[in-house]
Each structure stands twice: as structure tokens, then as C-alpha cells.
DSSP file (Angstrom, degrees, kcal/mol; ACC not computed):
  #  RESIDUE AA STRUCTURE BP1 BP2  ACC     N-H-->O    O-->H-N    N-H-->O    O-->H-N    TCO  KAPPA ALPHA  PHI   PSI    X-CA   Y-CA   Z-CA
    1    1 A M              0   0    0      0, 0.0     2,-0.2     0, 0.0     0, 0.0   0.000 360.0 360.0 360.0 127.5   12.8    9.9   99.8
    2    2 A Q        -     0   0    0      4,-0.0     3,-0.0     1,-0.0     0, 0.0  -0.548 360.0-135.2 -74.2 134.5   12.5   12.2   96.7
    3    3 A T     >  -     0   0    0     -2,-0.2     4,-2.1     1,-0.1     5,-0.2  -0.562  26.3-107.0 -87.3 159.5    9.0   13.5   96.1
    4    4 A P  H  > S+     0   0    0      0, 0.0     4,-2.2     0, 0.0     5,-0.1   0.860 121.0  53.2 -55.7 -37.5    7.6   13.5   92.5
    5    5 A L  H  > S+     0   0    0      1,-0.2     4,-2.4     2,-0.2     5,-0.2   0.925 107.5  49.7 -62.6 -40.7    8.0   17.3   92.4
    6    6 A Q  H  > S+     0   0    0      1,-0.2     4,-2.3     2,-0.2    -1,-0.2   0.865 110.0  51.0 -67.5 -30.8   11.5   17.1   93.4
    7    7 A A  H  X S+     0   0    0     -4,-2.1     4,-2.1     2,-0.2    -1,-0.2   0.895 110.2  50.1 -68.4 -37.7   12.1   14.4   90.7
    8    8 A A  H  X S+     0   0    0     -4,-2.2     4,-1.8     2,-0.2    -2,-0.2   0.867 110.8  49.3 -65.5 -40.9   10.4   16.8   88.2
    9    9 A I  H  X S+     0   0    0     -4,-2.4     4,-2.3     2,-0.2    -2,-0.2   0.928 109.9  52.3 -64.6 -47.1   12.8   19.7   89.4
   10   10 A E  H  X S+     0   0    0     -4,-2.3     4,-2.2     1,-0.2    -2,-0.2   0.905 108.2  49.6 -56.4 -44.9   15.7   17.3   89.0
   11   11 A E  H  X S+     0   0    0     -4,-2.1     4,-2.4     2,-0.2    -1,-0.2   0.880 109.6  53.4 -65.1 -36.5   14.6   16.6   85.3
   12   12 A A  H  X S+     0   0    0     -4,-1.8     4,-2.4     2,-0.2    11,-0.3   0.931 109.0  48.3 -58.7 -48.8   14.4   20.4   84.8
   13   13 A K  H  X S+     0   0    0     -4,-2.3     4,-3.3     2,-0.2     5,-0.3   0.870 107.5  55.3 -62.1 -42.9   18.0   20.8   86.0
   14   14 A I  H  X S+     0   0    0     -4,-2.2     4,-1.2     2,-0.2    -1,-0.2   0.944 110.0  46.7 -54.8 -50.4   19.1   17.9   83.7
   15   15 A G  H  <>S+     0   0    0     -4,-2.4     5,-3.1     2,-0.2    -2,-0.2   0.935 114.1  47.5 -60.2 -45.3   17.6   19.8   80.8
   16   16 A M  H ><5S+     0   0    0     -4,-2.4     3,-2.1     1,-0.2    -2,-0.2   0.941 112.1  48.1 -63.2 -48.0   19.2   23.1   81.8
   17   17 A F  H 3<5S+     0   0    0     -4,-3.3    -1,-0.2     1,-0.3    -2,-0.2   0.716 107.3  58.9 -66.8 -17.2   22.6   21.6   82.4
   18   18 A G  T 3<5S-     0   0    0     -4,-1.2    -1,-0.3    -5,-0.3    -2,-0.2   0.300 130.8 -92.3 -86.9   6.0   22.3   19.9   79.0
   19   19 A G  T < 5S+     0   0    0     -3,-2.1    -3,-0.2     1,-0.3    -2,-0.1   0.530  92.6 104.3  95.4   4.8   21.9   23.3   77.3
   20   20 A G  S   <S-     0   0    0     -5,-3.1    -1,-0.3    -6,-0.2    20,-0.1  -0.308  77.3 -66.0-110.4-167.6   18.1   23.4   77.4
   21   21 A V        -     0   0    0     18,-0.2     2,-2.2    -2,-0.1    18,-0.3  -0.642  47.5-119.1 -81.1 133.6   15.2   25.0   79.1
   22   22 A P        +     0   0    0      0, 0.0     2,-0.4     0, 0.0   -10,-0.2  -0.399  67.7 122.7 -79.9  74.2   14.7   24.1   82.8
   23   23 A I        -     0   0    0     -2,-2.2    16,-2.5   -11,-0.3     2,-0.3  -1.000  36.0-178.2-130.2 130.4   11.3   22.5   82.7
   24   24 A G  E     -A   38   0A   0     -2,-0.4    51,-2.3    14,-0.2     2,-0.3  -0.883   9.9-170.4-133.0 164.1   10.7   18.9   83.9
   25   25 A S  E     -AB  37  74A   0     12,-2.5    12,-2.0    -2,-0.3     2,-0.3  -0.997   3.7-170.9-148.7 144.1    8.0   16.3   84.2
   26   26 A V  E     -AB  36  73A   0     47,-2.0    47,-3.1    -2,-0.3     2,-0.4  -0.985  16.6-140.9-137.0 148.0    7.4   12.9   85.8
   27   27 A L  E     -AB  35  72A   0      8,-2.1     7,-2.8    -2,-0.3     8,-1.1  -0.935  20.1-162.9-104.4 126.6    4.5   10.4   85.5
   28   28 A V  E     +AB  33  71A   0     43,-3.1    43,-2.3    -2,-0.4     2,-0.4  -0.948  11.8 178.1-120.9 137.8    3.5    8.6   88.7
   29   29 A L  E >  S-A   32   0A   0      3,-2.7     3,-2.0    -2,-0.4    41,-0.1  -0.996  75.0 -10.7-136.1 126.0    1.4    5.5   88.9
   30   30 A D  T 3  S-     0   0    0     39,-0.4    -1,-0.1    -2,-0.4     3,-0.1   0.872 130.7 -53.3  48.6  46.1    0.5    3.8   92.3
   31   31 A G  T 3  S+     0   0    0      1,-0.2     2,-0.4    -3,-0.0    -1,-0.3   0.458 117.9 110.1  76.1   2.1    3.0    6.1   94.1
   32   32 A Q  E <  S-A   29   0A   0     -3,-2.0    -3,-2.7   -28,-0.0     2,-0.5  -0.908  72.2-122.1-115.7 140.2    5.9    5.1   91.7
   33   33 A I  E     +A   28   0A   0     -2,-0.4    -5,-0.3    -5,-0.2     3,-0.1  -0.653  33.2 172.8 -72.8 121.8    7.6    7.3   89.1
   34   34 A I  E     +     0   0A   0     -7,-2.8     2,-0.3    -2,-0.5    -1,-0.2   0.541  62.1  15.8-106.8 -13.4    7.2    5.4   85.8
   35   35 A A  E     -A   27   0A   0     -8,-1.1    -8,-2.1     2,-0.0     2,-0.3  -0.985  59.2-165.8-158.9 150.0    8.5    8.0   83.4
   36   36 A R  E     +A   26   0A   0     -2,-0.3     2,-0.3   -10,-0.2   -10,-0.2  -0.954  13.1 164.2-136.1 155.9   10.6   11.1   83.4
   37   37 A G  E     -A   25   0A   0    -12,-2.0   -12,-2.5    -2,-0.3     2,-0.3  -0.989  15.4-159.1-164.0 161.9   11.2   13.8   80.9
   38   38 A H  E     -A   24   0A   0     -2,-0.3   -14,-0.2   -14,-0.2     2,-0.2  -0.986  44.7 -79.6-146.7 158.3   12.5   17.4   80.4
   39   39 A N        +     0   0    0    -16,-2.5    11,-0.2    -2,-0.3   -18,-0.2  -0.385  47.5 170.9 -56.8 120.7   12.2   20.1   77.9
   40   40 A R     >  +     0   0    0      9,-2.5     4,-2.2    -2,-0.2     6,-0.3  -0.091  34.6 120.9-126.6  32.0   14.6   19.1   75.0
   41   41 A Q  H  >>S+     0   0    0      8,-0.4     5,-1.7     2,-0.2     4,-1.1   0.954  82.5  40.2 -63.3 -47.6   13.6   21.6   72.3
   42   42 A T  H  45S+     0   0    0      3,-0.2     3,-0.4     2,-0.2    -1,-0.2   0.950 115.9  49.4 -71.1 -43.6   17.1   23.1   72.1
   43   43 A Q  H  45S+     0   0    0      1,-0.2    -1,-0.2    -4,-0.1    -2,-0.2   0.882 123.1  31.5 -60.0 -40.3   18.9   19.8   72.4
   44   44 A L  H  <5S-     0   0    0     -4,-2.2    -1,-0.2     2,-0.1    -2,-0.2   0.449 103.9-123.6 -95.8  -1.4   16.9   18.1   69.7
   45   45 A D  T  <5 +     0   0    0     -4,-1.1     2,-0.4    -3,-0.4    -3,-0.2   0.939  64.9 146.7  55.1  49.6   16.2   21.3   67.7
   46   46 A S      < -     0   0    0     -5,-1.7    -1,-0.2    -6,-0.3    -2,-0.1  -0.955  51.0-158.2-123.1 136.5   12.6   20.5   68.1
   47   47 A I  S    S+     0   0    0     -2,-0.4    -6,-0.1     1,-0.2    -1,-0.1   0.651  96.3  42.7 -82.7 -13.0    9.6   22.8   68.5
   48   48 A I  S    S+     0   0    0      1,-0.1     2,-2.8    -8,-0.1    -1,-0.2   0.520  76.3 106.4-110.7  -7.7    7.4   20.1   70.1
   49   49 A R        +     0   0    0     -3,-0.1    -9,-2.5    -9,-0.1    -8,-0.4  -0.271  47.0 162.2 -77.3  60.3    9.8   18.3   72.7
   50   50 A H     >  -     0   0    0     -2,-2.8     4,-2.4   -11,-0.2     5,-0.2  -0.259  52.8-106.0 -68.8 164.5    8.2   19.9   75.7
   51   51 A A  H  > S+     0   0    0      1,-0.2     4,-2.9     2,-0.2     5,-0.2   0.937 120.0  48.1 -62.2 -47.2    8.9   18.2   79.2
   52   52 A E  H  > S+     0   0    0      1,-0.2     4,-2.4     2,-0.2    -1,-0.2   0.877 113.5  45.7 -64.4 -36.0    5.4   16.8   79.4
   53   53 A L  H  > S+     0   0    0      2,-0.2     4,-3.0     1,-0.2     5,-0.2   0.919 114.1  51.0 -69.8 -40.9    5.5   15.3   75.9
   54   54 A D  H  X S+     0   0    0     -4,-2.4     4,-2.3     2,-0.2    -2,-0.2   0.926 112.0  46.0 -60.5 -46.1    9.0   14.0   76.5
   55   55 A C  H  X S+     0   0    0     -4,-2.9     4,-0.7    -5,-0.2    -2,-0.2   0.952 113.4  48.2 -67.5 -46.7    7.9   12.3   79.8
   56   56 A I  H >< S+     0   0    0     -4,-2.4     3,-1.0     1,-0.2     4,-0.3   0.929 113.5  48.5 -61.8 -45.2    4.7   10.8   78.2
   57   57 A D  H >< S+     0   0    0     -4,-3.0     3,-1.7     1,-0.2    -1,-0.2   0.916 108.1  54.0 -63.1 -39.4    6.8    9.4   75.3
   58   58 A N  H 3< S+     0   0    0     -4,-2.3    -1,-0.2     1,-0.3    -2,-0.2   0.604  88.7  79.5 -67.7 -11.2    9.4    8.0   77.7
   59   59 A A  T X< S+     0   0    0     -3,-1.0     3,-0.6    -4,-0.7    -1,-0.3   0.705  77.0 176.1 -70.4 -20.2    6.5    6.2   79.4
   60   60 A G  T <   +     0   0    0     -3,-1.7    -1,-0.2    -4,-0.3     2,-0.1  -0.281  59.9  13.5  53.9-114.1    6.8    3.6   76.5
   61   61 A A  T 3  S+     0   0    0     -2,-0.2    -1,-0.2    -3,-0.2     2,-0.1   0.040  83.0 145.2 -92.9  29.9    4.5    0.7   76.8
   62   62 A V    <   -     0   0    0     -3,-0.6    -3,-0.0     1,-0.1    -2,-0.0  -0.399  50.4-119.0 -59.3 133.0    2.2    2.1   79.5
   63   63 A S     >  -     0   0    0     -2,-0.1     4,-2.4     1,-0.1     5,-0.2  -0.313  16.0-112.8 -76.5 164.2   -1.3    0.9   78.9
   64   64 A T  H  > S+     0   0    0      1,-0.2     4,-1.8     2,-0.2    -1,-0.1   0.894 119.7  54.0 -60.5 -40.4   -4.3    3.1   78.3
   65   65 A Q  H  4 S+     0   0    0      2,-0.2     4,-0.3     1,-0.2    -1,-0.2   0.879 106.5  50.4 -61.8 -41.2   -5.6    2.0   81.6
   66   66 A D  H >4 S+     0   0    0      1,-0.2     3,-1.1     2,-0.2     4,-0.4   0.872 107.2  53.1 -70.0 -38.4   -2.5    2.9   83.5
   67   67 A F  H >< S+     0   0    0     -4,-2.4     3,-1.8     1,-0.2    -1,-0.2   0.945 104.8  57.7 -59.4 -41.6   -2.4    6.4   82.0
   68   68 A Q  T 3< S+     0   0    0     -4,-1.8    -1,-0.2     1,-0.3    -2,-0.2   0.563 111.3  40.9 -64.1 -10.8   -6.0    6.8   83.2
   69   69 A R  T <  S+     0   0    0     -3,-1.1   -39,-0.4    -4,-0.3    -1,-0.3   0.270 100.5 100.7-114.5   6.3   -4.8    6.1   86.8
   70   70 A S    <   -     0   0    0     -3,-1.8    23,-1.0    -4,-0.4     2,-0.4  -0.392  59.4-142.2 -93.4 167.3   -1.7    8.2   86.6
   71   71 A T  E     -Bc  28  93A   0    -43,-2.3   -43,-3.1    21,-0.1     2,-0.5  -0.998  12.3-147.1-125.0 129.3   -0.6   11.7   87.8
   72   72 A L  E     -Bc  27  94A   0     21,-2.3    23,-2.8    -2,-0.4     2,-0.4  -0.892   8.6-160.8-100.0 129.5    1.6   13.9   85.8
   73   73 A Y  E     +Bc  26  95A   0    -47,-3.1   -47,-2.0    -2,-0.5     2,-0.3  -0.872  14.8 173.3-101.0 134.3    3.9   16.3   87.6
   74   74 A T  E     -Bc  25  96A   0     21,-2.7    23,-3.2    -2,-0.4    24,-0.3  -0.998  34.7-140.9-146.0 142.9    5.3   19.2   85.8
   75   75 A T  S    S+     0   0    0    -51,-2.3     2,-0.3    -2,-0.3   -50,-0.1   0.636  90.4  40.7 -81.1 -10.2    7.4   22.1   87.0
   76   76 A L  S    S-     0   0    0    -52,-0.3    23,-0.2    21,-0.2     3,-0.1  -0.986  99.0 -91.4-135.3 143.4    5.5   24.6   84.7
   77   77 A S        -     0   0    0     21,-1.6    -2,-0.1    25,-0.6     2,-0.1  -0.265  56.1-105.8 -52.0 132.8    1.8   25.0   83.8
   78   78 A P        -     0   0    0      0, 0.0    27,-2.2     0, 0.0    28,-0.1  -0.337  29.7-131.2 -68.1 141.1    1.2   23.0   80.6
   79   79 A C     >  -     0   0    0     25,-0.3     4,-2.7    26,-0.1     5,-0.2  -0.227  34.6 -90.0 -77.2 175.5    0.7   24.6   77.3
   80   80 A E  H  > S+     0   0    0      2,-0.2     4,-2.2     1,-0.2     5,-0.1   0.897 126.8  49.8 -52.1 -46.1   -2.1   24.0   74.8
   81   81 A M  H  > S+     0   0    0      1,-0.2     4,-1.4     2,-0.2    -1,-0.2   0.948 114.0  43.8 -63.0 -53.1    0.0   21.3   73.1
   82   82 A C  H  > S+     0   0    0      1,-0.2     4,-2.4     2,-0.2    -1,-0.2   0.844 108.8  57.6 -63.3 -36.0    0.8   19.5   76.3
   83   83 A A  H  X S+     0   0    0     -4,-2.7     4,-2.9     1,-0.2    -1,-0.2   0.906 104.3  54.4 -56.0 -45.6   -2.8   19.8   77.5
   84   84 A G  H  X S+     0   0    0     -4,-2.2     4,-2.5     1,-0.2    -1,-0.2   0.863 107.4  48.3 -58.5 -38.3   -3.8   18.0   74.3
   85   85 A A  H  X S+     0   0    0     -4,-1.4     4,-2.4     2,-0.2    -1,-0.2   0.899 110.9  51.7 -66.9 -40.9   -1.5   15.1   75.1
   86   86 A I  H  <>S+     0   0    0     -4,-2.4     5,-2.2     1,-0.2     4,-0.3   0.952 114.9  42.0 -58.2 -46.8   -2.9   15.0   78.7
   87   87 A L  H ><5S+     0   0    0     -4,-2.9     3,-1.0     3,-0.2    -1,-0.2   0.895 112.3  54.9 -64.9 -42.2   -6.4   14.9   77.4
   88   88 A F  H 3<5S+     0   0    0     -4,-2.5    -1,-0.2     1,-0.3    -2,-0.2   0.892 114.7  38.9 -63.3 -41.8   -5.5   12.4   74.6
   89   89 A F  T 3<5S-     0   0    0     -4,-2.4    -1,-0.3    -5,-0.1    -2,-0.2   0.370 108.6-125.8 -86.7   2.0   -4.0    9.9   77.2
   90   90 A K  T < 5 +     0   0    0     -3,-1.0    -3,-0.2    -4,-0.3   -20,-0.1   0.831  39.2 177.6  59.5  37.1   -6.8   10.6   79.7
   91   91 A I      < -     0   0    0     -5,-2.2    -1,-0.2    -6,-0.2   -23,-0.2  -0.641  15.2-159.1 -71.7 120.2   -4.3   11.6   82.6
   92   92 A P        +     0   0    0      0, 0.0    23,-3.2     0, 0.0     2,-0.4   0.801  64.6  39.4 -77.9 -33.6   -6.8   12.5   85.2
   93   93 A T  E     -cd  71 115A   0    -23,-1.0   -21,-2.3    21,-0.2     2,-0.4  -0.954  55.4-172.7-126.6 138.3   -4.5   14.7   87.6
   94   94 A V  E     -cd  72 116A   0     21,-2.7    23,-2.4    -2,-0.4     2,-0.6  -0.994   9.8-157.8-128.6 125.5   -1.8   17.2   86.9
   95   95 A V  E     -cd  73 117A   0    -23,-2.8   -21,-2.7    -2,-0.4     2,-0.5  -0.918  15.6-155.4-107.8 122.6    0.3   18.6   89.6
   96   96 A I  E     -cd  74 118A   0     21,-3.1    23,-3.0    -2,-0.6    24,-0.5  -0.830  12.0-156.7-100.3 122.9    1.8   22.0   88.5
   97   97 A G  S    S-     0   0    0    -23,-3.2    24,-3.2    -2,-0.5     2,-0.3   0.877  75.2 -14.4 -62.4 -42.1    5.0   23.3   90.1
   98   98 A E        -     0   0    0    -24,-0.3   -21,-1.6    22,-0.3    -1,-0.3  -0.983  39.6-175.3-162.3 155.2    4.2   26.8   89.2
   99   99 A N        +     0   0    0     -2,-0.3   -23,-0.1   -23,-0.2    -1,-0.1   0.062  67.0  94.6-135.8  20.3    2.1   29.1   87.1
  100  100 A V  S    S+     0   0    0      1,-0.1     3,-0.2     2,-0.1   -24,-0.0   0.917  90.0  40.3 -80.9 -43.4    3.6   32.4   87.9
  101  101 A N  S    S+     0   0    0      1,-0.3     2,-0.3     0, 0.0    -1,-0.1   0.772 136.3   4.9 -73.6 -22.7    5.9   32.6   84.9
  102  102 A Y        -     0   0    0    -23,-0.0     2,-0.7   -24,-0.0   -25,-0.6  -0.893  59.9-156.2-161.4 128.7    3.5   31.2   82.6
  103  103 A K        -     0   0    0     -2,-0.3    -4,-0.1    -3,-0.2    -3,-0.0  -0.923  28.5-176.7-104.2 108.4   -0.2   30.2   83.0
  104  104 A G        -     0   0    0     -2,-0.7     2,-1.0     1,-0.1     3,-0.4   0.387  49.4 -39.7 -86.3-139.0   -0.9   27.6   80.4
  105  105 A A  S  > S+     0   0    0    -27,-2.2     4,-2.6     1,-0.2     5,-0.2  -0.132  83.1 130.9 -83.5  36.6   -4.1   25.8   79.4
  106  106 A E  H  > S+     0   0    0     -2,-1.0     4,-2.7     1,-0.2    -1,-0.2   0.904  70.1  51.4 -59.1 -45.1   -5.4   25.2   83.0
  107  107 A T  H  > S+     0   0    0     -3,-0.4     4,-2.3     1,-0.2    -1,-0.2   0.913 111.7  47.7 -62.2 -41.6   -8.9   26.5   82.4
  108  108 A Y  H  > S+     0   0    0      2,-0.2     4,-0.9     1,-0.2    -2,-0.2   0.911 112.6  49.0 -65.9 -42.5   -9.2   24.1   79.3
  109  109 A L  H ><>S+     0   0    0     -4,-2.6     5,-2.3     1,-0.2     3,-0.9   0.936 112.4  47.4 -62.8 -44.3   -7.9   21.1   81.3
  110  110 A Q  H ><5S+     0   0    0     -4,-2.7     3,-1.8     1,-0.3    -2,-0.2   0.912 108.5  55.9 -64.7 -42.0  -10.2   21.8   84.2
  111  111 A S  H 3<5S+     0   0    0     -4,-2.3    -1,-0.3     1,-0.3    -2,-0.2   0.676 107.0  51.2 -65.4 -16.8  -13.2   22.2   81.7
  112  112 A R  T <<5S-     0   0    0     -4,-0.9    -1,-0.3    -3,-0.9    -2,-0.2   0.326 127.3-100.6 -95.7   0.3  -12.3   18.7   80.4
  113  113 A G  T < 5S+     0   0    0     -3,-1.8     2,-0.4     1,-0.3    -3,-0.2   0.575  70.9 146.5  87.2  18.7  -12.4   17.3   83.9
  114  114 A V      < -     0   0    0     -5,-2.3     2,-0.6    -6,-0.2    -1,-0.3  -0.692  47.0-128.2 -82.9 135.3   -8.7   17.1   84.7
  115  115 A N  E     -d   93   0A   0    -23,-3.2   -21,-2.7    -2,-0.4     2,-0.4  -0.745  26.7-163.7 -80.8 123.3   -7.8   17.7   88.4
  116  116 A L  E     -d   94   0A   0     -2,-0.6     2,-0.5   -23,-0.2   -21,-0.2  -0.902  13.7-171.0-108.7 133.6   -5.2   20.3   88.7
  117  117 A E  E     -d   95   0A   0    -23,-2.4   -21,-3.1    -2,-0.4     2,-0.6  -0.979  10.6-161.4-124.2 119.4   -3.1   21.0   91.8
  118  118 A I  E     +d   96   0A   0     -2,-0.5   -21,-0.2   -23,-0.2   -23,-0.1  -0.886  13.7 175.8-106.3 115.6   -1.0   24.2   91.6
  119  119 A L        -     0   0    0    -23,-3.0   -22,-0.2    -2,-0.6   -21,-0.2   0.786  21.8-152.6 -89.9 -30.1    1.8   24.3   94.1
  120  120 A N        -     0   0    0    -24,-0.5   -22,-0.3     1,-0.2   -23,-0.1   0.951  24.8-163.7  43.9  56.5    3.6   27.6   93.0
  121  121 A D     >  -     0   0    0    -24,-3.2     4,-2.1     1,-0.1     5,-0.2  -0.475  18.8-135.8 -66.0 129.6    6.8   26.1   94.4
  122  122 A P  H  > S+     0   0    0      0, 0.0     4,-2.8     0, 0.0     5,-0.2   0.880 102.8  52.2 -62.8 -37.8    9.5   28.8   95.0
  123  123 A E  H  > S+     0   0    0      1,-0.2     4,-2.6     2,-0.2     5,-0.2   0.919 110.1  48.1 -67.8 -42.9   12.2   26.7   93.4
  124  124 A C  H  > S+     0   0    0      2,-0.2     4,-1.6     1,-0.2     5,-0.2   0.911 114.8  45.2 -58.7 -45.1   10.2   26.1   90.3
  125  125 A I  H  X S+     0   0    0     -4,-2.1     4,-2.5   -28,-0.2    -2,-0.2   0.962 116.1  45.8 -63.7 -52.1    9.4   29.8   90.0
  126  126 A Q  H  X S+     0   0    0     -4,-2.8     4,-3.1     1,-0.2     5,-0.3   0.906 107.9  58.3 -59.3 -45.0   13.0   31.0   90.7
  127  127 A M  H  X S+     0   0    0     -4,-2.6     4,-1.9    -5,-0.2    -1,-0.2   0.929 114.2  35.3 -58.0 -50.3   14.6   28.4   88.3
  128  128 A L  H  X S+     0   0    0     -4,-1.6     4,-2.4     2,-0.2     5,-0.2   0.864 115.4  55.9 -76.2 -35.2   12.6   29.6   85.2
  129  129 A R  H  X S+     0   0    0     -4,-2.5     4,-1.8    -5,-0.2    -2,-0.2   0.937 110.9  43.5 -57.5 -46.3   12.7   33.2   86.2
  130  130 A E  H  X S+     0   0    0     -4,-3.1     4,-2.0     1,-0.2     5,-0.2   0.916 113.2  52.4 -69.1 -40.1   16.5   33.2   86.5
  131  131 A F  H  X S+     0   0    0     -4,-1.9     4,-2.4    -5,-0.3    -1,-0.2   0.896 110.1  49.2 -57.9 -40.8   16.8   31.2   83.2
  132  132 A D  H  < S+     0   0    0     -4,-2.4    -1,-0.2     1,-0.2    -2,-0.2   0.818 109.9  51.6 -73.9 -30.0   14.6   33.8   81.4
  133  133 A Q  H  < S+     0   0    0     -4,-1.8    -1,-0.2    -5,-0.2    -2,-0.2   0.883 115.9  40.5 -72.5 -34.4   16.7   36.6   82.8
  134  134 A E  H  < S+     0   0    0     -4,-2.0    -2,-0.2     1,-0.2    -1,-0.2   0.788 132.3  23.5 -82.8 -30.7   19.9   35.1   81.6
  135  135 A Y  S >< S-     0   0    0     -4,-2.4     3,-1.7    -5,-0.2     4,-0.5  -0.639  87.5-151.9-132.2  75.9   18.5   33.9   78.2
  136  136 A P  T 3  S-     0   0    0      0, 0.0    -3,-0.1     0, 0.0    -4,-0.1  -0.207  72.7  -1.0 -57.2 131.9   15.5   36.1   77.4
  137  137 A G  T 3  S+     0   0    0     -5,-0.1    -5,-0.1     1,-0.1    -4,-0.1   0.376  96.3 110.9  76.0  -0.1   12.8   34.6   75.3
  138  138 A V  S X  S+     0   0    0     -3,-1.7     3,-1.0     1,-0.2  -117,-0.1   0.928  75.7  47.2 -73.4 -43.3   14.4   31.2   74.8
  139  139 A W  T 3  S+     0   0    0     -4,-0.5     3,-0.3     1,-0.2    -1,-0.2   0.802 114.7  43.7 -72.9 -25.5   12.0   29.1   76.9
  140  140 A N  T 3  S+     0   0    0      1,-0.2    -1,-0.2     2,-0.1    -2,-0.1  -0.074  73.6 117.4-111.7  38.2    8.7   30.5   75.5
  141  141 A K    <         0   0    0     -3,-1.0    -1,-0.2     1,-0.1    -2,-0.1   0.541 360.0 360.0 -82.8  -4.5    9.6   30.5   71.8
  142  142 A G              0   0    0     -3,-0.3    -2,-0.1   -94,-0.0    -1,-0.1   0.398 360.0 360.0 153.0 360.0    6.9   27.9   70.9
């Protein structure tokens, strides 16, 4: 059985193999993955299509109450923009695959009551590190 973090890593790889940045995200409700997404900035020529936003958008018709009971898994620490979406949809818990390559808006999320679990998973760390070595500056352009 695949864990939510493994599913987020799978999404990151889908993005990478599709020509994009290897960052993935899944949304979990009642132990079930209800949405998936990956960074599609390159694929869509979009400055805002981060993995977390892609995942939340792919959740479709999820109710406000369901968002408030969900957990967002992401392979990389959320940036300020993604933190805003997490707060807007009142997602109470975020599981972060890693914050070694980039530490996002964690302090802000925690100050607003979001529960963070930081795993620093070796595969997440290595995946982005190797991508950044091969394509310097691509993943953190905005």
C-alpha cells in the first residue's frame, strides 16, 4: 500500500518526467487520497502552478468542511503563495517531505495554527537536489 508521501513523490516524478520541476502534493481526507498535483510551471508556462496549488485545484468540488478535515502532503516546504492557499482553505495539517533544499513559510503557517510535520525524507531531498544540479535555478524561479 502506497503512503501519501510516496504518492506525493510519485507526483513529483510525473512532473519531472513531463519536463517540469520535481515537486508533488496530495490531499488526504479520512485516510484516502482525494486529490493529486505536481508543479506544472514549466509545462503550463505558469508562474503560479505550484504542486500544492495544482493539488488543491484538482480537489474540485471538495467542501469547505472537508478541506478543514484534510491533510496536505507535499514533497517540499510550501512557499508563501502556497501557504496562503493552505490558510484560505483552512487545511489544518501539512506534512512536508523536506525543508533542506528550501524552507518556506513554515513559521507563518505555524503562527496561524497549522500543524506541520517535517519528515526530511532522503528521497525528497535528493530528488530536488539532483534536479537543481542538472538545471540550476529552474525550480526556484518564482
